[in-house]
SERO-4910 file (N, C-alpha, C, O; in steps of 0.05 Angstrom, whole numbers):
BEGIN
 pado doro    nc1    nc2    nc3   cac1   cac2   cac3    cc1    cc2    cc3    oc1    oc2    oc3
  Met    A   5182    258   3123   5178    276   3144   5198    273   3167   5207    292   3178
  Ala    A   5204    248   3173   5224    242   3194   5251    252   3186   5267    262   3203
  Asp    A   5258    249   3161   5284    258   3151   5287    288   3153   5308    299   3161
  Gln    A   5265    302   3147   5266    332   3149   5269    341   3178   5284    360   3183
  Arg    A   5256    327   3196   5258    334   3225   5286    329   3235   5297    344   3250
  Arg    A   5298    306   3226   5325    299   3235   5345    320   3225   5363    328   3239
  Lys    A   5342    329   3200   5360    349   3189   5357    375   3204   5377    389   3209
  Leu    A   5333    382   3211   5329    407   3226   5342    406   3253   5355    425   3262
  Arg    A   5340    383   3267   5352    380   3294   5383    381   3291   5396    394   3308
  Ser    A   5394    367   3272   5423    367   3270   5434    394   3262   5456    402   3272
  Ser    A   5420    409   3245   5430    436   3238   5428    454   3262   5444    472   3265
  Thr    A   5407    451   3279   5404    467   3303   5428    462   3322   5438    481   3334
  Val    A   5435    437   3325   5458    430   3343   5484    442   3332   5500    453   3347
  Val    A   5488    440   3306   5512    451   3294   5513    481   3298   5534    492   3305
  Leu    A   5491    495   3292   5491    524   3296   5495    532   3325   5509    552   3330
  Gly    A   5483    518   3343   5486    523   3372   5515    519   3380   5526    536   3396
  Gly    A   5527    498   3371   5556    493   3377   5574    514   3366   5593    522   3379
  Met    A   5568    524   3342   5584    545   3331   5581    571   3346   5600    587   3349
  Gly    A   5557    577   3357   5553    601   3374   5570    600   3399   5582    620   3407
  Val    A   5571    577   3412   5588    574   3436   5617    577   3429   5632    591   3444
  Leu    A   5626    565   3407   5654    568   3398   5660    598   3392   5682    607   3400
  Ala    A   5643    612   3379   5647    640   3373   5649    657   3398   5666    674   3400
  Ala    A   5632    651   3418   5633    666   3443   5659    661   3457   5671    680   3469
  Ala    A   5669    637   3457   5695    630   3470   5718    645   3456   5736    655   3470
  Leu    A   5718    645   3430   5740    657   3415   5740    688   3418   5761    700   3421
  Thr    A   5716    700   3418   5716    729   3420   5722    738   3449   5733    760   3452
  Ser    A   5716    722   3469   5723    730   3496   5753    729   3500   5763    745   3517
  Cys    A   5767    712   3486   5796    711   3489   5809    736   3477   5830    745   3488
  Gly    A   5798    747   3456   5811    769   3443   5802    796   3453   5814    817   3445
  Ser    A   5781    797   3468   5770    823   3476   5785    834   3501   5795    819   3517
  Asp    A   5786    860   3503   5799    873   3525   5779    874   3549   5756    880   3545
  Pro    A   5789    869   3573   5772    871   3596   5766    901   3602   5780    919   3592
  Asp    A   5746    905   3618   5739    933   3626   5762    944   3642   5773    930   3659
  Arg    A   5769    969   3637   5792    981   3651   5786   1010   3658   5771   1023   3645
  Arg    A   5799   1019   3679   5798   1046   3689   5826   1056   3695   5843   1040   3703
  Cys    A   5831   1081   3689   5857   1093   3696   5855   1103   3725   5838   1120   3731
  Val    A   5872   1093   3742   5871   1101   3771   5898   1111   3780   5919   1106   3767
  Asp    A   5898   1125   3802   5922   1134   3816   5930   1113   3837   5915   1109   3856
  Arg    A   5952   1098   3833   5960   1077   3851   5965   1087   3879   5962   1071   3898
  Asp    A   5972   1112   3882   5978   1123   3909   5954   1133   3923   5957   1144   3945
  Ser    A   5930   1130   3912   5906   1142   3924   5887   1123   3937   5864   1129   3942
  Tyr    A   5896   1099   3944   5878   1079   3955   5866   1088   3982   5880   1096   4000
  Glu    A   5840   1087   3983   5825   1093   4007   5805   1071   4012   5806   1050   3999
  Tyr    A   5788   1075   4032   5767   1055   4039   5751   1047   4014   5743   1023   4012
  Asp    A   5744   1066   3997   5727   1060   3973   5743   1049   3950   5730   1040   3931
  Gly    A   5769   1049   3951   5785   1038   3929   5805   1059   3918   5811   1079   3932
  Tyr    A   5814   1055   3894   5832   1074   3880   5816   1096   3867   5795   1091   3856
  Lys    A   5826   1120   3868   5813   1143   3856   5817   1141   3826   5839   1137   3816
  Ile    A   5795   1143   3811   5796   1143   3782   5805   1170   3772   5794   1190   3780
  Val    A   5824   1170   3754   5835   1194   3741   5830   1193   3711   5821   1173   3701
  Ala    A   5835   1215   3698   5830   1217   3669   5847   1196   3654   5870   1191   3661
  Asp    A   5836   1185   3633   5850   1165   3617   5876   1175   3605   5894   1159   3600
  Lys    A   5878   1201   3601   5902   1212   3589   5926   1208   3607   5949   1210   3598
  Asn    A   5922   1203   3633   5944   1198   3652   5956   1171   3648   5980   1167   3655
  Cys    A   5942   1152   3636   5952   1125   3630   5960   1126   3600   5945   1137   3584
  Lys    A   5981   1114   3594   5989   1112   3566   5971   1092   3552   5970   1069   3559
  Ser    A   5956   1102   3533   5935   1085   3520   5947   1064   3502   5933   1044   3496
  Gly    A   5972   1066   3493   5983   1046   3476   5991   1021   3489   5994   1000   3476
  Ser    A   5995   1021   3515   6004    997   3530   5982    988   3549   5968   1005   3561
  Ser    A   5979    962   3552   5957    952   3568   5963    952   3598   5944    951   3614
  Ser    A   5988    954   3605   5994    954   3634   6014    976   3641   6032    972   3658
  Ser    A   6011    999   3629   6030   1021   3632   6024   1036   3658   6002   1036   3669
  Ser    A   6045   1048   3668   6041   1067   3690   6060   1090   3685   6081   1087   3673
  Gly    A   6052   1113   3694   6069   1136   3690   6065   1157   3711   6043   1159   3723
  Lys    A   6085   1172   3717   6083   1193   3737   6077   1219   3722   6093   1229   3706
  Asn    A   6053   1229   3727   6044   1253   3714   6039   1274   3736   6031   1267   3758
  Arg    A   6043   1299   3729   6040   1320   3748   6011   1330   3749   5998   1333   3728
  Lys    A   6001   1334   3772   5975   1346   3775   5977   1370   3793   5992   1369   3813
  Ser    A   5964   1391   3787   5966   1415   3804   5940   1420   3818   5918   1418   3806
  Gly    A   5941   1427   3843   5917   1433   3858   5925   1453   3880   5941   1447   3898
  Gly    A   5914   1477   3878   5921   1497   3898   5949   1507   3894   5957   1513   3872
  Ser    A   5964   1508   3916   5991   1519   3914   6013   1498   3912   6036   1505   3910
  Arg    A   6006   1472   3912   6026   1452   3910   6022   1434   3886   6000   1433   3875
  Thr    A   6043   1421   3878   6042   1403   3855   6048   1375   3864   6068   1370   3877
  Asp    A   6030   1356   3857   6034   1328   3864   6038   1312   3839   6035   1322   3817
  Thr    A   6046   1287   3842   6049   1269   3819   6028   1247   3821   6019   1239   3843
  Ile    A   6019   1238   3798   6000   1216   3797   6015   1191   3787   6028   1191   3767
  Asp    A   6013   1169   3803   6024   1144   3794   6001   1129   3780   5988   1112   3792
  Ala    A   5997   1136   3755   5973   1126   3740   5979   1099   3728   6001   1093   3718
  Ala    A   5958   1082   3729   5960   1055   3717   5932   1045   3710   5912   1054   3722
  Trp    A   5930   1027   3690   5905   1015   3683   5897    995   3705   5914    979   3714
  Tyr    A   5872    995   3713   5861    977   3734   5838    963   3721   5818    976   3713
  Tyr    A   5839    936   3719   5820    920   3704   5799    907   3721   5803    900   3744
  Asp    A   5775    904   3708   5752    889   3719   5746    896   3748   5744    879   3766
  Ser    A   5743    922   3753   5738    931   3781   5709    939   3784   5694    943   3765
  Asp    A   5701    940   3809   5675    952   3816   5679    982   3818   5698    991   3831
  Val    A   5661    997   3806   5664   1026   3805   5641   1039   3820   5618   1032   3816
  Ser    A   5648   1058   3838   5628   1072   3853   5639   1099   3862   5660   1101   3874
  Ala    A   5624   1120   3855   5630   1148   3863   5658   1156   3857   5671   1169   3874
  Gly    A   5668   1149   3834   5695   1158   3826   5718   1141   3837   5741   1149   3835
  Tyr    A   5712   1118   3848   5732   1100   3859   5729   1072   3847   5706   1064   3841
  Ala    A   5751   1058   3843   5750   1031   3832   5763   1012   3853   5784   1018   3864
  Asp    A   5750    989   3857   5761    970   3877   5755    941   3868   5739    937   3849
  Tyr    A   5769    922   3880   5766    894   3874   5774    886   3846   5762    868   3834
  Gly    A   5793    900   3834   5803    894   3808   5831    884   3809   5840    874   3829
  Thr    A   5845    886   3786   5873    878   3784   5888    896   3766   5876    908   3747
  Phe    A   5913    899   3770   5930    915   3752   5941    898   3730   5954    909   3712
  Ser    A   5936    872   3731   5946    854   3710   5925    848   3689   5904    837   3696
  Arg    A   5931    856   3664   5911    851   3643   5907    822   3638   5884    813   3635
  Ser    A   5928    806   3638   5925    777   3633   5909    763   3655   5894    745   3649
  Glu    A   5912    772   3680   5896    761   3701   5866    768   3698   5849    752   3704
  Ala    A   5861    792   3688   5834    801   3684   5821    785   3661   5797    778   3663
  Val    A   5836    778   3641   5826    762   3619   5819    734   3629   5799    723   3621
  Asp    A   5836    723   3646   5832    696   3657   5807    695   3674   5793    675   3675
  Arg    A   5800    717   3687   5776    718   3704   5750    716   3688   5729    708   3699
  Asp    A   5751    723   3662   5727    726   3646   5713    699   3640   5691    699   3628
  Gly    A   5725    677   3647   5709    652   3646   5719    631   3627   5718    607   3634
  Phe    A   5730    637   3604   5738    616   3586   5767    609   3588   5777    592   3574
  Gly    A   5782    622   3606   5809    615   3612   5828    617   3589   5839    597   3579
  Cys    A   5832    641   3579   5850    646   3556   5878    652   3566   5890    672   3558
  Ser    A   5888    636   3584   5913    642   3597   5937    643   3578   5956    657   3583
  Gly    A   5935    629   3556   5957    629   3537   5959    654   3521   5979    659   3507
  Ser    A   5938    670   3521   5938    694   3503   5948    719   3516   5953    739   3502
  Gly    A   5953    719   3542   5963    743   3556   5992    747   3551   6007    728   3546
  Ser    A   6001    772   3552   6029    778   3547   6047    772   3571   6071    766   3568
  Gly    A   6036    774   3595   6051    768   3619   6070    790   3627   6084    787   3647
  Gly    A   6071    812   3613   6089    834   3620   6079    848   3644   6055    855   3645
  Gly    A   6096    854   3663   6085    867   3686   6102    887   3697   6096    900   3717
***
């Protein structure tokens, strides 16, 4: 009976340790939460969130000047991905434009996995 209890405890420890390891590995590979924002639109509430199509979806830290039309004039959007931000009423704030910095914030410190391109 004691041997069976000991085996049960050791297998529980092994399974628990594997769960922690799996969580650490998946957090390093996952993309942080991101929003496409207009860099030129910062106000008290943060950056104005724009449509994802304004940011190039193939690159994690891209920015591009896209034209938007409103009324009789045409403006450009300096669109870029903004990571791990607080979102409220169409604005994002307290985030970062650096994907690798956003990944480092997530807790397990996967600093070696970021591309560092900026």
